[in-house]
C-alpha positions in Angstrom: 86.4 106.0 125.0 89.8 106.6 123.3 88.9 109.1 120.9 86.0 111.5 123.3 87.5 110.8 126.8 85.4 108.8 130.3 83.5 111.4 131.0 79.7 110.3 131.3 78.6 113.3 128.7 80.9 112.4 126.5 80.1 108.2 125.6 76.2 109.7 126.0 76.7 111.3 122.1 76.5 107.0 120.9 73.0 107.0 122.1 72.2 110.3 121.0 73.2 109.7 117.6 71.3 106.6 117.6 68.3 108.2 119.4 68.3 111.0 116.3 69.0 108.2 113.8 65.5 106.3 115.3 63.5 109.5 114.7 64.6 110.1 111.3 63.5 106.3 110.0 61.0 106.0 111.9 59.5 109.1 109.8 61.3 107.7 106.8 59.5 104.4 106.8 56.1 105.6 107.9 56.0 107.7 105.3 57.4 104.8 102.8 54.2 102.4 104.5 51.3 104.9 104.6 52.0 108.7 103.7 54.0 111.9 104.7 51.2 112.4 108.5 51.8 109.4 109.0 55.4 109.4 109.5 55.4 112.8 110.9 52.3 111.2 113.5 55.3 108.6 114.2 57.9 110.9 114.8 56.0 112.9 116.7 54.7 110.1 119.6 58.5 108.7 119.6 59.9 111.7 120.3 57.9 112.8 123.4 58.4 109.2 124.7 59.7 110.0 127.6 60.8 106.5 128.1 63.1 106.6 124.5 64.0 110.7 125.5 65.4 108.8 129.0 66.6 106.1 127.0 68.8 108.7 125.4 70.6 109.7 127.9 71.8 106.3 128.9 75.0 104.8 127.9 73.2 102.0 126.5 71.6 99.4 123.4 68.5 101.0 123.8 68.9 103.1 121.2 71.1 101.1 119.1 68.6 98.6 119.7 65.8 100.5 118.8 67.2 101.7 115.4 68.4 98.8 114.4 64.1 97.0 114.6 63.2 100.6 112.8 66.0 100.1 109.8 65.4 96.5 109.4 61.9 97.0 108.7 63.0 99.7 106.2 64.9 97.7 104.5 62.3 94.3 105.1 60.0 96.6 103.4 62.6 98.3 100.5 63.2 94.2 99.6 59.3 93.0 99.4 58.0 95.7 97.6 60.5 96.3 94.9 61.2 95.3 91.5 64.8 95.9 91.2 66.9 95.3 94.6 70.4 95.7 95.0 73.0 93.5 96.9 74.0 95.9 99.5 70.2 96.6 100.3 70.8 92.8 101.0 73.5 92.8 102.5 72.5 96.1 104.8 69.3 93.6 106.2 71.6 90.3 106.8 73.8 92.7 108.7 70.5 94.4 110.8 69.7 91.4 111.2 73.3 89.9 113.1 73.3 93.2 114.8 69.7 93.1 116.4 70.9 89.5 117.3 73.2 90.6 118.4 72.4 93.6 120.6 69.5 92.2 122.4 68.4 88.5 122.7 64.2 90.3 123.1 65.0 91.3 119.1 64.0 88.4 118.7 60.3 89.5 118.4 60.7 91.9 116.0 62.7 89.0 113.7 59.2 86.6 114.6 57.2 89.5 112.9 59.0 89.7 110.2 
């Protein structure tokens, strides 16, 4: 707030940023798991979801939560599939998991699925 001010339109920038990052990482996760068409289909479903678009307009943590879930799933998949795993990936998985737990208590469900 000290950088942008107290206007609601400027405070929503962070939600929009994490929403766009969620869409991009959803494509990457779908592409890495199955195919490029799967990633594109997942992005179309997510990008046209009225709930997700509404959350991108909110000054809340919903888009951060969705980004961290997708990022955590992508990192976890990379770690269990690749033979050459760096410490940076392990640190990223730890940071994403800690961020999930600090963001919302419902994030325990995707972590339990992992």
